[in-house]
C-alpha positions as a Python dict, from the first residue, in 0.01 Angstrom:
ca = {
    (1, 'M'): (0, 0, 0),
    (2, 'S'): (-344, -98, -132),
    (3, 'G'): (-475, 34, -462),
    (4, 'R'): (-735, 241, -276),
    (5, 'D'): (-475, 399, -48),
    (6, 'Q'): (-252, 469, -345),
    (7, 'G'): (-545, 636, -521),
    (8, 'R'): (-601, 865, -224),
    (9, 'R'): (-243, 988, -259),
    (10, 'R'): (-321, 1098, -614),
    (11, 'A'): (-509, 1414, -703),
    (12, 'A'): (-594, 1629, -1001),
    (13, 'F'): (-574, 2008, -1004),
    (14, 'F'): (-780, 2209, -1252),
    (15, 'D'): (-750, 2572, -1348),
    (16, 'V'): (-1096, 2725, -1400),
    (17, 'D'): (-1107, 2994, -1668),
    (18, 'N'): (-1101, 2841, -2019),
    (19, 'T'): (-1006, 2507, -1864),
    (20, 'V'): (-1319, 2399, -1678),
    (21, 'M'): (-1549, 2666, -1818),
    (22, 'R'): (-1565, 2898, -2118),
    (23, 'G'): (-1433, 3245, -2047),
    (24, 'A'): (-1356, 3404, -1711),
    (25, 'S'): (-1578, 3306, -1422),
    (26, 'I'): (-1545, 3649, -1262),
    (27, 'Y'): (-1645, 3818, -1587),
    (28, 'H'): (-1966, 3618, -1595),
    (29, 'F'): (-2020, 3717, -1233),
    (30, 'A'): (-1984, 4082, -1340),
    (31, 'R'): (-2244, 4025, -1612),
    (32, 'G'): (-2477, 3887, -1348),
    (33, 'L'): (-2431, 4203, -1144),
    (34, 'A'): (-2504, 4412, -1453),
    (35, 'A'): (-2830, 4222, -1499),
    (36, 'R'): (-2920, 4328, -1145),
    (37, 'D'): (-2838, 4692, -1220),
    (38, 'L'): (-2541, 4669, -986),
    (39, 'F'): (-2285, 4698, -1264),
    (40, 'T'): (-2350, 4935, -1556),
    (41, 'T'): (-2343, 4829, -1918),
    (42, 'R'): (-2084, 5100, -1980),
    (43, 'D'): (-1858, 4956, -1708),
    (44, 'L'): (-1907, 4607, -1849),
    (45, 'L'): (-1815, 4716, -2203),
    (46, 'R'): (-1510, 4904, -2075),
    (47, 'F'): (-1400, 4595, -1886),
    (48, 'A'): (-1454, 4367, -2187),
    (49, 'W'): (-1248, 4595, -2410),
    (50, 'G'): (-972, 4610, -2149),
    (51, 'Q'): (-960, 4232, -2136),
    (52, 'T'): (-940, 4211, -2516),
    (53, 'V'): (-641, 4447, -2518),
    (54, 'F'): (-486, 4255, -2230),
    (55, 'R'): (-523, 3922, -2408),
    (56, 'V'): (-399, 4042, -2745),
    (57, 'G'): (-98, 4198, -2571),
    (58, 'G'): (11, 3843, -2504),
    (59, 'S'): (183, 3870, -2166),
    (60, 'E'): (105, 3925, -1801),
    (61, 'R'): (377, 4163, -1690),
    (62, 'P'): (450, 4239, -1323),
    (63, 'E'): (267, 4571, -1343),
    (64, 'H'): (-45, 4384, -1460),
    (65, 'I'): (-22, 4145, -1167),
    (66, 'N'): (28, 4432, -922),
    (67, 'A'): (-272, 4612, -1067),
    (68, 'A'): (-477, 4296, -1033),
    (69, 'R'): (-370, 4257, -671),
    (70, 'E'): (-472, 4614, -592),
    (71, 'A'): (-805, 4555, -764),
    (72, 'A'): (-856, 4239, -560),
    (73, 'L'): (-812, 4447, -246),
    (74, 'A'): (-1085, 4686, -360),
    (75, 'F'): (-1297, 4391, -467),
    (76, 'V'): (-1447, 4312, -128),
    (77, 'A'): (-1365, 4585, 123),
    (78, 'G'): (-1662, 4648, 349),
    (79, 'H'): (-1876, 4382, 185),
    (80, 'R'): (-2033, 4098, 382),
    (81, 'V'): (-1920, 3746, 296),
    (82, 'D'): (-2275, 3611, 308),
    (83, 'D'): (-2397, 3870, 57),
    (84, 'L'): (-2122, 3789, -190),
    (85, 'V'): (-2172, 3414, -160),
    (86, 'E'): (-2548, 3451, -211),
    (87, 'L'): (-2490, 3651, -529),
    (88, 'C'): (-2234, 3399, -653),
    (89, 'E'): (-2480, 3113, -597),
    (90, 'E'): (-2755, 3288, -791),
    (91, 'I'): (-2539, 3394, -1083),
    (92, 'Y'): (-2369, 3057, -1112),
    (93, 'D'): (-2703, 2881, -1143),
    (94, 'E'): (-2843, 3138, -1386),
    (95, 'S'): (-2561, 3188, -1633),
    (96, 'M'): (-2237, 3011, -1546),
    (97, 'S'): (-2326, 2643, -1509),
    (98, 'A'): (-2406, 2612, -1881),
    (99, 'R'): (-2054, 2737, -1964),
    (100, 'V'): (-1880, 2442, -1801),
    (101, 'W'): (-1707, 2233, -2068),
    (102, 'E'): (-1855, 1884, -2101),
    (103, 'G'): (-1507, 1758, -2182),
    (104, 'A'): (-1373, 1900, -1859),
    (105, 'V'): (-1650, 1727, -1666),
    (106, 'R'): (-1548, 1398, -1828),
    (107, 'L'): (-1188, 1450, -1720),
    (108, 'V'): (-1299, 1530, -1366),
    (109, 'R'): (-1519, 1220, -1349),
    (110, 'R'): (-1234, 1004, -1472),
    (111, 'H'): (-1025, 1108, -1174),
    (112, 'L'): (-1310, 1077, -925),
    (113, 'E'): (-1401, 730, -1052),
    (114, 'A'): (-1038, 628, -1006),
    (115, 'G'): (-1067, 723, -638),
    (116, 'E'): (-854, 1034, -679),
    (117, 'R'): (-927, 1369, -521),
    (118, 'V'): (-987, 1679, -732),
    (119, 'W'): (-935, 2047, -656),
    (120, 'L'): (-978, 2367, -852),
    (121, 'V'): (-682, 2607, -845),
    (122, 'T'): (-766, 2954, -969),
    (123, 'A'): (-710, 3328, -933),
    (124, 'T'): (-1088, 3356, -902),
    (125, 'P'): (-1201, 3451, -549),
    (126, 'V'): (-1220, 3134, -343),
    (127, 'E'): (-1588, 3187, -261),
    (128, 'L'): (-1683, 3168, -628),
    (129, 'A'): (-1442, 2881, -695),
    (130, 'A'): (-1586, 2686, -402),
    (131, 'I'): (-1936, 2707, -551),
    (132, 'L'): (-1812, 2560, -877),
    (133, 'A'): (-1622, 2288, -691),
    (134, 'R'): (-1928, 2197, -488),
    (135, 'R'): (-2154, 2182, -795),
    (136, 'L'): (-1908, 1948, -966),
    (137, 'G'): (-1871, 1727, -659),
    (138, 'L'): (-1502, 1806, -608),
    (139, 'D'): (-1298, 1802, -289),
    (140, 'G'): (-1247, 2177, -282),
    (141, 'A'): (-1095, 2487, -435),
    (142, 'L'): (-780, 2691, -393),
    (143, 'G'): (-845, 3053, -490),
    (144, 'T'): (-759, 3410, -405),
    (145, 'V'): (-845, 3465, -38),
    (146, 'A'): (-951, 3794, 114),
    (147, 'E'): (-924, 3865, 487),
    (148, 'T'): (-1245, 3895, 688),
    (149, 'V'): (-1330, 4029, 1032),
    (150, 'D'): (-1670, 3954, 1183),
    (151, 'G'): (-1799, 3833, 848),
    (152, 'V'): (-1694, 4147, 659),
    (153, 'Y'): (-1408, 4176, 409),
    (154, 'T'): (-1130, 4410, 521),
    (155, 'G'): (-986, 4485, 177),
    (156, 'R'): (-663, 4294, 244),
    (157, 'L'): (-558, 3968, 87),
    (158, 'I'): (-440, 3665, 281),
    (159, 'G'): (-130, 3563, 89),
    (160, 'D'): (-82, 3638, -280),
    (161, 'L'): (-316, 3649, -574),
    (162, 'M'): (-359, 3284, -674),
    (163, 'H'): (-168, 3319, -998),
    (164, 'G'): (148, 3179, -1157),
    (165, 'P'): (397, 3053, -898),
    (166, 'A'): (144, 3107, -620),
    (167, 'K'): (-67, 2823, -763),
    (168, 'A'): (226, 2584, -749),
    (169, 'D'): (308, 2691, -392),
    (170, 'A'): (-52, 2637, -284),
    (171, 'V'): (-62, 2292, -441),
    (172, 'R'): (264, 2191, -273),
    (173, 'A'): (129, 2306, 63),
    (174, 'L'): (-194, 2113, 5),
    (175, 'A'): (0, 1804, -96),
    (176, 'E'): (194, 1816, 229),
    (177, 'R'): (-124, 1853, 436),
    (178, 'E'): (-312, 1582, 248),
    (179, 'D'): (-21, 1340, 203),
    (180, 'L'): (-38, 1356, -175),
    (181, 'D'): (235, 1227, -404),
    (182, 'L'): (276, 1509, -656),
    (183, 'S'): (473, 1285, -890),
    (184, 'E'): (152, 1081, -930),
    (185, 'C'): (-80, 1385, -950),
    (186, 'S'): (-227, 1557, -1255),
    (187, 'A'): (-279, 1923, -1343),
    (188, 'Y'): (-482, 2089, -1618),
    (189, 'S'): (-458, 2443, -1754),
    (190, 'D'): (-505, 2649, -2070),
    (191, 'S'): (-227, 2903, -2007),
    (192, 'C'): (151, 2914, -2018),
    (193, 'N'): (125, 3130, -1706),
    (194, 'D'): (39, 2807, -1522),
    (195, 'L'): (363, 2632, -1614),
    (196, 'P'): (474, 2645, -1247),
    (197, 'L'): (162, 2444, -1158),
    (198, 'L'): (192, 2207, -1451),
    (199, 'T'): (557, 2130, -1384),
    (200, 'A'): (492, 2075, -1012),
    (201, 'V'): (309, 1749, -1088),
    (202, 'G'): (405, 1431, -1268),
    (203, 'R'): (113, 1438, -1512),
    (204, 'P'): (64, 1782, -1670),
    (205, 'N'): (-213, 1838, -1924),
    (206, 'A'): (-291, 2126, -2160),
    (207, 'V'): (-659, 2214, -2205),
    (208, 'N'): (-768, 2455, -2479),
    (209, 'P'): (-409, 2580, -2467),
    (210, 'D'): (-278, 2918, -2572),
    (211, 'D'): (-10, 2907, -2839),
    (212, 'A'): (284, 2910, -2598),
    (213, 'L'): (144, 2628, -2387),
    (214, 'R'): (52, 2427, -2695),
    (215, 'R'): (411, 2447, -2820),
    (216, 'R'): (546, 2342, -2480),
    (217, 'A'): (298, 2056, -2447),
    (218, 'L'): (373, 1920, -2793),
    (219, 'A'): (748, 1946, -2737),
    (220, 'L'): (728, 1758, -2407),
    (221, 'G'): (463, 1507, -2507),
    (222, 'W'): (198, 1632, -2265),
    (223, 'P'): (-164, 1540, -2342),
    (224, 'V'): (-356, 1820, -2515),
    (225, 'H'): (-733, 1837, -2468),
    (226, 'E'): (-922, 2063, -2708),
    (227, 'F'): (-1286, 2140, -2627),
    (228, 'R'): (-1324, 2450, -2844),
    (229, 'R'): (-1477, 2424, -3189),
    (230, 'H'): (-1298, 2732, -3321),
    (231, 'R'): (-967, 2826, -3161),
    (232, 'A'): (-946, 3165, -3330),
    (233, 'A'): (-1277, 3275, -3181),
    (234, 'L'): (-1140, 3232, -2833),
    (235, 'R'): (-835, 3453, -2880),
    (236, 'V'): (-1035, 3772, -2842),
    (237, 'G'): (-1227, 3839, -2523),
    (238, 'V'): (-1083, 3551, -2321),
    (239, 'P'): (-946, 3701, -2001),
    (240, 'A'): (-621, 3596, -1841),
    (241, 'A'): (-616, 3519, -1469),
    (242, 'A'): (-495, 3858, -1353),
    (243, 'A'): (-751, 4036, -1568),
    (244, 'G'): (-1017, 3820, -1407),
    (245, 'A'): (-915, 3944, -1066),
    (246, 'L'): (-932, 4300, -1198),
    (247, 'A'): (-1287, 4226, -1309),
    (248, 'G'): (-1368, 4131, -955),
    (249, 'G'): (-1245, 4464, -826),
    (250, 'L'): (-1467, 4649, -1071),
    (251, 'A'): (-1771, 4432, -1017),
    (252, 'V'): (-1788, 4431, -640),
    (253, 'G'): (-1680, 4793, -625),
    (254, 'A'): (-1990, 4870, -831),
    (255, 'L'): (-2196, 4653, -601),
    (256, 'R'): (-2073, 4839, -294),
    (257, 'R'): (-2149, 5177, -454),
    (258, 'A'): (-2497, 5062, -547),
    (259, 'K'): (-2575, 4940, -196),
    (260, 'R'): (-2451, 5262, -37),
    (261, 'G'): (-2640, 5480, -287),
}
């Protein structure tokens, strides 16, 4: 097998929130809706406080994941795909692109220059993740997928929320389709909730890790990449993946109400 062919069997998988960009992508989307008077300041503050409590609580219990899944269903019901994508494009350019970590971009470029493919893997809705992937020149994104009929979201998910074990399952399925050798692939995440993803590949990496992931990475000799200047500042107000999906439910629900009003 030539070096080029071998490179095409390798890939890198990046979580998004706090790994590729500061904070939760869906939260910044909600802020963009608030700036358009489609999401009230009161709702935004309530959501931010809820995320702080969620983060400080330190765990994503099954009831949190179930709540996030239900919120994801409410996220898009009755909303046109084109409208959501247009809003995502605008808000990404206005306020999200500057939040991408320069260090993460360097990691991505290292893989691309080596001839490897790169995907994002995130609980963020796939439409928003795909915009980020396209802006960074990546191969694509695996995200939470909502069912559509005639270009309109039905309010049902296709598969599970892209979180925890679901990320690892999605990567294994992609590897089979794309003929990737997972033992030669890399994965990057900030959260211990992504251990299923990290342990599914031969080259796991911790990026801006939470305490549990940092301990695991140091114990196992995984590379640790730290792009934050002050770790303590990130402990409050940094949403976990499931909370990000909940943000989506609130944000687009507000959007739907505004359009109908």
